[in-house]
N, C-alpha and C positions, 0 to 999 in steps of 0.2 A: 571354700565356697560353703555359704550358709544354707542349710535346708529349712526353707519355711513352709508350712502347710496352711492351706486355707480351708477351714471347715464351713460350708454353707451348703444349702440346697439351692441356691441361685447359680445355675450353670453359666449363664451368661455373664454374670458379675465375676465368677470365679475365672472363666476363660479369658476374659477382658484384662484381669489383673495379670494373669500368667503371661499373656501375649506382651504387654507392656514391659514386664520385668524381662522377658527374653530379649526384648529389644535394647535393653541395657546391661550388657554382660559385665561391663565395669562394676556394677554394684556388687557383684559376687554373692548373687541369690540365685538359688535354685528352687522354683516354686513346685509344690505339690498340691494338686486338688483333691481334697477328701470330701467328696460330694455325698457320702453316706454317714451321716453324724453318728449312727449306731455303731458304725465299724471304726470310727475315727480314733478311738484310743489305741486300738489294736494296730492299726496302720501307723500311727505316730512312732508307737514303739518300734515297730519292723523297720520303719524308715530312718529311725534314729534322727527326728527333726529336732532342730536347735531351737525353733520357735514355732508358734501356731497362732493364726489369726482366727478368731472365733466370730461368725457372724451371728449376734444374739438378737435379731430382730424378731423371730418367730417363736421364741422360746420364753416361757415363764421364769421371772427373776430366780425363783428358787432351783428350777431346773438348771439353769445357766451355772449357778454357783456350784451346786453339786457335781456338774460335768466337769467345771474346771478343776475341782478338788480332785476328782478322779483321774483326769488328764496329767495334771500336774504331778500327782504322786506316782503314776504308771510310767509316764513318758519321760518325766524330768526335764520338760522344755520349757522356755518362756512362753507366756501367754498374754496375747493382746485381744481385748475385747473390742468388736466393732459394734456399737450400740446406736439405736435412735435416742432422740433427746429423752423420751419417756423412761429409757432405761438408766438414766443418770445415777439415781440413788442405788440401783443394783450394782452398777460398775464401780462408784465410789467405795461401797462396802466391800466388794470384791478384793479390790486393791488394798484397802486398810487391812482386811483380814489376811491378806496375803495368798487369796487364792488366784489372783491374777496380777500380772506385773505392771500393766497399764491398759489403757482404754482410749479409744477415740470415737467421735460421733460420726454418723452418717454424712453430715452436711460439711464435714472437713473436706478440704481439697485433697486431690489425688497426689499432689506433691508432697503435702504433710503426711499422708500415709506412707509413702515410699521412704520419706525421711525417717519415719519411725521404724520401718523394716530394716533399713540399713544400719539403724543404731542398735538393733536388738541383739 
């Protein structure tokens, strides 16, 4: 069972993703909601997460990259950024600099997000 964390302050979004994942036990994903970003690094370490999806909508690009760097070094898990179109440059830079493993845009389909999660 793959343990995947969702770092976001959007509780509705996080709970909806978790419910959708729980409805598909064949995916082998155990979702963990990390709704307090300031505590997320510690929680990711304690939970020994395999991967983390980071909602980067409300964060400045430099803050997101620094957070990813800290999370990657501390928790050692794979990182997937969920970004709006305006965050494209930051996301590409983060992947090129190996601060994040991959990214997807908000306007991507839910099926595509789940396909990415299953392959992480």
